[in-house]
DRENFI-339707 format. One line per field, with one value per residue (C-alpha): residue in one letter; y negated, z negated, x negated. Coordinates in steps of 0.02 Angstrom, whole numbers, padded with zeros to 5 digits. Each point is the difference from the previous one (the first is absolute). Layout:
BEGIN
aa	[A,...]
py	[Y,...]
pz	[Z,...]
px	[X,...]
***
This chain:
BEGIN
aa	[M,N,S,P,Q,P,A,S,M,Y,E,S,Q,K,K,I,Y,P,R,E,I,G,G,R,F,A,N,L,S,K,L,A,T,I,T,L,L,G,L,F,Y,L,M,P,W,L,M,W,D,D,H,Q,A,F,L,F,D,L,P,A,R,K,F,Y,L,L,G,L,T,L,W,P,Q,D,F,P,Y,L,A,L,L,L,I,I,A,A,L,S,L,F,F,F,T,A,L,A,G,R,L,W,C,G,F,A,C,P,Q,T,V,W,T,E,A,F,I,W,M,E,Q,L,T,E,G,T,R,S,Q,R,M,K,L,D,K,A,P,L,S,W,N,K,I,R,R,K,G,S,K,Q,F,L,W,I,T,F,S,L,W,T,G,F,T,F,V,G,F,F,A,P,I,R,E,L,G,A,G,L,I,S,L,S,A,G,D,W,T,W,F,W,A,V,F,Y,G,F,A,T,Y,G,N,A,G,Y,M,R,E,Q,V,C,K,Y,M,C,P,Y,A,R,F,Q,S,A,M,F,D,K,D,T,L,I,I,S,Y,D,D,Q,R,G,E,P,R,G,G,R,R,R,S,V,D,R,D,A,A,G,L,G,D,C,V,D,C,T,L,C,V,Q,V,C,P,T,G,I,D,I,R,E,G,L,Q,Y,E,C,I,A,C,A,A,C,I,D,A,C,D,S,V,M,D,K,M,S,Y,P,R,G,L,V,R,Y,T,T,E,H,A,L,H,S,K,E,T,H,V,I,R,P,R,M,M,V,Y,G,A,L,L,L,V,L,V,G,S,L,V,M,S,M,A,L,R,T,P,I,I,L,D,V,I,R,D,R,N,S,L,Y,R,E,L,P,D,N,M,I,E,N,I,Y,T,V,K,I,I,N,Q,S,N,D,E,R,H,F,G,L,S,V,T,G,V,E,G,I,H,L,D,G,V,E,D,I,V,A,V,E,G,G,G,V,L,S,L,P,L,R,A,R,A,E,R,K,N,A,Y,G,I,M,K,I,D,F,I,V,E,A,M,D,D,S,G,D,R,R,V,E,D,S,R,F,L,G,P,T,P]
py	[-07682,00185,00069,00144,00173,00095,00139,00173,00114,00155,00048,00150,00142,-00001,00167,00088,00095,00119,00031,00178,00054,00159,00057,00116,-00078,-00011,00185,00038,-00102,00095,00166,-00050,-00060,00158,00113,-00087,-00017,00180,00057,-00106,00066,00180,00034,00011,00135,00117,00151,00095,00155,-00030,-00181,-00167,-00019,-00183,-00039,-00117,00075,-00133,00077,00166,-00089,00100,-00055,00125,-00029,00144,00151,-00103,-00042,-00147,-00035,-00155,00072,-00015,-00189,-00027,00077,-00129,-00142,00060,00012,-00180,-00061,00091,-00081,-00175,00026,00067,-00159,-00103,00109,-00010,-00185,-00040,00109,-00049,-00131,00025,00165,00056,-00153,00014,00184,00090,-00121,00046,-00180,00005,00173,-00035,-00174,00079,00121,-00142,-00101,00149,00009,-00188,00013,00145,-00098,-00182,00017,-00080,-00149,-00128,00088,00001,-00184,-00042,00108,-00087,-00171,00054,-00041,00138,00119,00181,00042,-00078,00087,00166,-00013,-00069,00127,00144,-00057,-00015,00172,00078,-00099,00045,00184,00013,-00091,00114,00153,-00069,-00026,00176,00073,-00099,00066,00174,-00004,-00010,00113,00160,-00073,00142,-00014,-00189,00010,00116,-00116,-00154,00088,00059,-00167,00095,-00073,-00092,-00188,-00023,00102,-00114,-00154,00042,00058,-00162,-00106,00069,-00009,-00183,-00035,00080,-00099,-00166,00023,00077,-00077,-00181,-00045,00091,-00107,-00102,00153,00003,-00188,-00038,00160,00117,-00027,00090,-00144,-00117,00094,00086,-00135,00051,00167,-00074,-00046,-00048,00184,00044,00051,-00122,-00065,-00159,-00121,-00034,-00189,-00014,00096,-00064,-00187,-00121,00086,-00052,00065,00040,00107,00164,-00071,-00147,00011,-00025,-00049,-00135,-00061,-00004,00122,00149,00169,-00045,-00051,-00065,00114,00018,00184,00041,-00111,00068,00182,-00036,00069,-00135,-00142,-00056,-00059,00111,-00134,-00106,00128,00135,-00036,00092,00027,00110,00183,00067,00083,-00039,-00053,-00157,00107,00096,-00163,-00087,00152,00008,-00183,00027,00146,-00109,-00138,00126,-00060,00118,00067,-00043,-00185,00054,00158,00098,-00067,-00071,-00177,00048,00074,-00158,-00099,00127,00069,00181,00084,00113,00136,00079,-00134,-00005,-00018,00140,00113,-00037,00028,00158,00072,-00033,00080,00155,00018,-00024,00112,00133,-00010,00017,00147,00088,-00028,00062,00153,00041,-00041,00142,00010,00030,-00126,00054,-00112,00048,-00094,00045,-00007,-00149,00035,00127,00016,00189,00146,00133,00173,00168,00105,-00158,-00071,-00185,-00057,-00159,-00040,-00070,-00039,00049,-00062,00086,-00092,00099,-00127,00125,00035,00186,00091,00051,00106,-00060,00071,-00110,00019,-00100,-00003,-00099,00086,00177,00118,-00134,00061,-00058,00057,-00032,00011,00142,00048,-00058,-00138,-00048,-00180,-00041,-00105,-00182,00047,-00039,00136,-00061,00129,-00022,00114,00034,00020,00108,00035,00082,-00116,00037,-00064,-00149,-00147,-00188,-00069,00114,-00024,00133,00023,00056,00090,00035,00111,00048,00186,-00001,-00006,-00191,-00016,-00153,-00037,-00146,-00033,-00123,-00032,-00028,00009,00144,-00051,00108,-00020,-00102,00120]
pz	[-05160,-00014,00116,00112,-00063,00105,00105,-00069,00108,-00080,-00046,-00111,00075,-00046,-00062,00117,-00072,00136,-00016,-00005,00160,00067,00177,00133,00006,-00189,-00010,00132,-00097,-00161,00091,00073,-00169,-00092,00137,00014,-00188,-00022,00127,-00080,-00176,00053,00130,-00118,-00102,00147,00011,00153,-00007,-00179,00029,00009,00163,00022,-00070,00062,-00093,00032,-00107,00092,00166,00035,00044,-00033,00101,-00033,00072,00094,-00067,00081,-00016,00036,00174,00028,-00021,00183,-00045,-00138,00115,00135,-00128,-00057,00180,00029,-00158,00057,00176,-00071,-00101,00159,00094,-00129,-00033,00185,00002,-00161,-00095,-00176,-00042,-00090,-00114,-00041,-00039,-00015,-00052,-00173,-00056,00044,-00074,-00168,-00012,00024,-00143,-00114,00042,-00046,-00171,-00019,00040,-00122,-00145,00039,00098,00159,00092,-00098,-00164,00039,00044,-00159,-00106,00068,-00044,-00172,-00155,-00083,-00094,-00054,00151,00118,-00084,00006,00184,00055,-00107,00071,00176,-00038,-00079,00156,00116,-00092,-00020,00183,00055,-00103,00068,00175,-00033,-00071,00153,00119,-00081,00010,00188,-00023,-00151,-00047,-00085,-00123,-00063,00001,-00106,-00125,-00009,-00031,-00136,-00087,00034,00086,00174,00075,-00012,00186,-00006,-00134,00094,00164,-00083,-00097,00146,00122,-00135,-00031,00188,00010,-00151,00070,00182,-00024,-00167,00016,00171,00101,00150,-00016,00059,00158,00025,-00038,-00009,00134,00168,00092,-00033,00090,00162,00016,00118,00127,00017,00015,00163,00049,00008,-00175,-00120,-00147,-00134,00065,-00042,00141,-00009,00152,-00096,-00175,00028,-00057,-00169,-00145,-00147,00019,-00068,00084,00059,00092,00190,00039,00180,-00050,-00133,00126,-00099,00045,-00087,-00130,-00162,-00071,-00151,-00003,-00048,00137,-00091,-00172,00049,00095,-00094,00076,-00026,00181,00093,00152,00076,00032,00124,-00003,-00129,-00038,-00180,00059,-00037,00094,-00153,00072,-00170,00083,00125,-00139,-00091,00153,00054,-00172,00018,00176,-00062,-00137,00126,00128,00126,00114,-00073,00078,-00035,-00066,00086,00082,00177,00130,00058,00172,-00073,-00103,00162,00090,00103,00035,-00123,00071,-00120,00129,00047,00042,-00177,-00065,00142,-00038,-00187,00031,00125,-00116,-00145,00102,00056,-00175,-00087,00134,-00019,-00189,00008,00133,-00089,-00165,00086,00082,-00156,-00052,-00190,00010,00000,00053,-00029,00055,-00061,00071,-00115,00064,-00111,00124,00187,00003,-00074,00095,-00076,00032,00144,00110,-00087,-00016,-00150,-00034,-00169,-00022,-00134,00050,-00095,00023,-00070,-00023,00015,-00042,-00177,00002,00001,00175,00077,00147,00119,00048,00160,00117,00190,00132,00006,00060,-00148,-00132,-00166,-00179,-00150,-00182,00015,-00015,00147,-00091,-00131,-00116,-00033,-00135,00039,00017,-00031,00083,00031,00033,00080,00028,00146,00136,00186,00090,00182,00097,00052,00184,-00010,-00114,00076,-00013,-00061,00030,-00038,-00109,-00069,-00176,-00004,-00151,00023,-00123,-00032,-00009,00138,00006,00139,-00084,00072,-00004,00101,-00046,00110,-00058,00067,-00003,00018,00066,00069,00156,00148]
px	[-04546,-00030,-00132,00056,-00040,-00128,00073,-00028,-00105,00074,00176,00028,00099,00183,00061,00120,00148,00064,00185,00065,00087,00077,00024,-00068,-00173,-00011,00041,-00131,-00128,00040,-00015,-00169,-00063,00053,-00070,-00168,-00026,00052,-00129,-00136,00028,00034,-00134,-00150,00088,00029,-00114,-00060,-00110,-00056,-00050,00086,00097,-00050,-00171,-00136,-00148,-00132,-00141,00018,00031,00156,00175,00139,00158,00119,-00090,-00128,-00172,-00089,-00186,-00104,-00030,00188,-00002,00053,00168,00025,-00055,00120,00141,-00030,00000,00166,00072,-00053,00067,00163,00017,-00023,00125,00140,-00033,00021,00156,00090,-00100,-00064,00086,-00157,00003,00184,00014,-00169,-00138,-00070,00019,00185,00029,-00082,00075,00172,-00036,-00056,00156,00108,-00084,00023,00185,00018,-00073,00045,00161,00064,-00075,00101,-00039,-00187,00000,00096,-00117,-00156,00073,00059,-00104,-00099,00114,00008,00108,-00127,-00147,00091,00045,-00168,-00092,00100,-00040,-00184,-00002,00077,-00113,-00161,00047,00048,-00160,-00113,00088,-00025,-00186,-00016,00088,-00109,-00160,00080,-00020,-00189,-00024,00094,00152,00026,-00179,00019,00157,-00082,-00151,00106,00099,-00157,-00088,-00140,00023,-00148,-00019,00026,00160,00069,-00059,00085,00161,00014,-00059,00129,00134,-00044,00006,00173,00059,-00063,00051,00172,00046,-00057,-00069,00133,00046,-00160,-00099,00105,-00010,-00181,-00102,00067,-00087,00139,00118,-00120,-00023,00169,00064,-00131,00091,00175,00084,00176,00050,-00060,00137,-00005,00117,00081,00138,00122,00007,00115,00130,-00039,-00018,00060,-00002,00110,00097,00185,00139,00041,00166,-00082,-00001,-00183,00032,00123,-00121,-00142,-00107,-00104,00002,-00134,00085,-00166,00011,-00192,00015,-00126,-00126,00042,-00032,-00161,-00152,-00111,00124,00018,00156,00022,00113,-00155,-00064,-00133,-00136,-00161,00058,00144,-00039,00153,00077,00174,00071,00068,00095,00088,00040,00069,00101,00082,00052,00064,00105,00077,00038,00067,-00130,-00097,-00163,-00167,-00021,-00170,-00056,-00138,-00008,-00119,-00028,00062,00160,00031,-00001,00111,-00142,-00043,-00119,-00135,-00056,-00116,-00124,-00187,-00068,00112,-00057,-00183,00020,00102,-00123,-00148,00092,00041,-00180,-00072,00127,-00023,-00188,00012,00119,-00104,-00165,00073,00074,-00168,-00099,-00116,-00015,-00187,-00141,-00173,-00150,-00176,-00155,-00169,-00151,-00100,-00152,-00066,00020,-00007,-00094,-00096,00027,-00083,00066,00008,00155,00044,00101,00101,00078,00177,00126,00176,00154,00167,00152,00159,00141,00137,00057,-00043,-00166,-00053,-00137,-00102,-00127,-00148,-00101,-00112,-00017,-00092,-00169,-00023,-00024,00024,00068,00022,-00100,00040,00189,00126,00108,00158,00008,00142,00053,00126,00153,-00048,-00181,-00167,-00130,-00177,-00116,-00188,-00039,-00128,00027,-00128,-00037,-00141,-00140,00025,00180,-00033,-00090,00019,00167,00148,00185,00082,00175,00046,00168,00109,00153,00137,00009,00191,00129,00008,-00128,-00077,-00171,-00121,-00157,-00138,-00151,-00178,-00178,-00125,-00182,-00140,-00177,-00024,-00010]
***
């Protein structure tokens, strides 16, 4: 008697061959993919005022966004922008499910591009399946090799473009051509290219199933009024194959002909007829597939469609509901705050550091002196002239600085200077204000407080 085989604790992932499909959602997906990839590969090459329009210059601690230059002191803007992005994801997920996953997620976009290259070199779904099962031959080597060449070239170009957001891409390109680029530049270009190759070329749906945390907590943002892709089982069941001429009512059948096209086109390999599953990325390929079958059978479209759980059970759907109002109100407040703060942002940073090595100095003519280091940061891209002054103590003035100083665009001017006041007006610890004002018509002005120390009265 043969002993039973032990159960396997691991089953290798079966390769999914998504079937090609046309339709309104497929066209929308292609448009989104082309647009997003176009923006990604084009943005680093755009120029603005003699510098890269989109550049995150980490060594210089400057972020260039079109005509705006952000410094480390502007980090709250980035934090606020990330909060807005996260809240927007919650808002649109509660409204219409995983739209982000289906049409805009980088994993989806790059996987779509890799599938296009696979279809170009290996053919349709049935041809790809047949090629994988076929023995090794020149035709198989040629087709597989062509795919790998396109994949690797596209991945390396993606890695190069990604690094181009953090280093001037024109200098980066010249360095790579002349093999003079730094080791870290090469490392990150190859690393990101390898990540693109692995995630979009091989792992594909496994990233969405097993690695993406969003798939795990998305259900917490769904309710019965969320617009999701659903199969209308009341209309479709009992499913069964039939000819177009068969009267489905007389045969006791629903509208589903059990063609499994909805499964064949699914990039994650699920059957939408089994209900909403966390693997579903809402790409709507199953809707296009089912609608094409309904058209051939002369049945109404919408057996698989975007709908809500309430609508499926003939109940009223409420778009405006408490969670949507909360998300919407928070988004309005945060976006309004960001826009207002950016509009009121003064492109000057003033930093005052008092010399702590000495409390104060007593000078002839009954004068008291404190020493400071003042840094003026010009956040604009053009050279500007500023006037520097100090107030807060009667008769206080600055020594060791010109009336007007020039700071180059995006530059930092560090000034060691002395503030002096008469002894009779300087006693104990007194609050003073350093003021820097632009000498143009912009009206830009910054004030930074400090302390002026004098003898105890």
